[in-house]
C-alpha positions, 0 to 999 in steps of 0.5 A: 537506519531510519524508517523512510530509509528502511523503503529505499533499502526495501527496493533493492531487488527492483534496483538491481535491474532499473539503475544501470539500465537508467545508466545506459540510457542517460548516458552521453558515450562521446560525453562522459561528463554529461549526466543525461542525452537528448531524447530521441525516439531510441531513448524513449524506446528504452525508456519505456521498456524500462518503466514496463519491466519494472512493472510500473504499467502501461497506462502510467508509463504512458503518462510519464513518457507523454510528459517526458517528450513536453518537457525534455526541451528545456534540457532538464536531466532525463532522471529528474523528470522520470523521478518528477512525475512519477512523485506527481502520481502519488501527489495527486492520490494523496488526501489526508483523512477527515477523521472528526469523530472517535474512535476511528475505525479502519478496516483491512481487506483483502484476500486470505492468507493476506491480513493476519500478520498486517494487521499485527503489525500496523497495530505494533506501528500505531501503538509505537506511535503513541496510540492505543489499537484495539484488534477486532477479529472479524473474520471469524468463516475460516478455521483458525483465522481467530488464532492466527489473529489472536498471535499477532495482537499478542506479539505488537502488546495489544488487546484484541475482541474475538468471538467464536467461530462463525459467529456474526462478524458485524456483531463482533464489530460492534462488540470491539467499538463498544468495548474500544468506546469505553475503555478509550481504545483507538484506532479500531483495527477491525480484520477483514481480511478473509474474504475472496473477491469472488465470493458475493456473501462475503463481499455482502457481509463487507458491507454489512459490517461497514453499516454497523460501524457507520451505525456506532461512529459518525463517518465510520469506516474511516478508513478502509485499508487492502492489501497488496502483495506487491510480489503479485504485481499487475494481477494486485491491481485487478483485485483491487477493483473488485474491492472498491465498490463494496467495501469502499477502499481508499489505501492501500497497504503494499506488502513484501516490497522487498520480495520483488523484483519489480517494485515499480507496482506502487506506481501502476497501483497509484496510477490506475487505482487513484488511491494512496498507497499509505504504508509498505512492507519494508520485511517479516518482522513485526517491526517490518511494516513502515509508513509509505514516503513517496519521496523515499520511494523515488529516490530509491527507484531511481538512485544514480550509481555515479 
């Protein structure tokens, strides 16, 4: 299976609830050769209910429904209209990173328990793509946090810069960037994922880390990835808002896409937060983090049964 094909496969639980219901919405009972019924009131209501149930979110659903109403008189397939509008949601927020200075510094942020596996999987993915990542263990507040991350660094076969528990996280980031420059390691993956969004002191620590990174590398951190658990659904969107101001988040890693029947939350995230989804988790193994591909995602979400 191709890397991007795994996104489609990871949506199997979501597809189970979407595909059959969507087919019922678009099928014209007395004209089986037709694959799309007129967009009337009943069709719109059924489509709206389906999108909400898939966790696509109220705002994104309203956007899709409004566009479908505007374009449906042209006789286009309802399925194709919905797919195109969702693609447009992702296209609107997709923007390439501007990395003018190196090493590239990537911060990984989130809530407790979300980041260790993601950092390891991302390091593995980048290493396999020919890059030379260096992991920085800047989550020094929690017992065993560094040890957990070290296990993943060894699995990925990449170096890690660490400090004792309770050390100043910003100082560890400084050491990691210095080491990266000396050894030619790029990017620097900074694990800060033990940051509860309700803890003001920890959010302040994130800001300090950002200042140190910017002092050592112009424009750093060039990438700030927020790790969200797809199984949390709309609560993840709420969590994300808390981080966006303090951490300067500019991309999302959506994990456990394979573990939810509400995989439409990716649409809600892109639409509500105006942030691109960079990577998605499609399983538990170290190779189960892949770059997000909107076309594969949309095709998988609305795959035709017939």
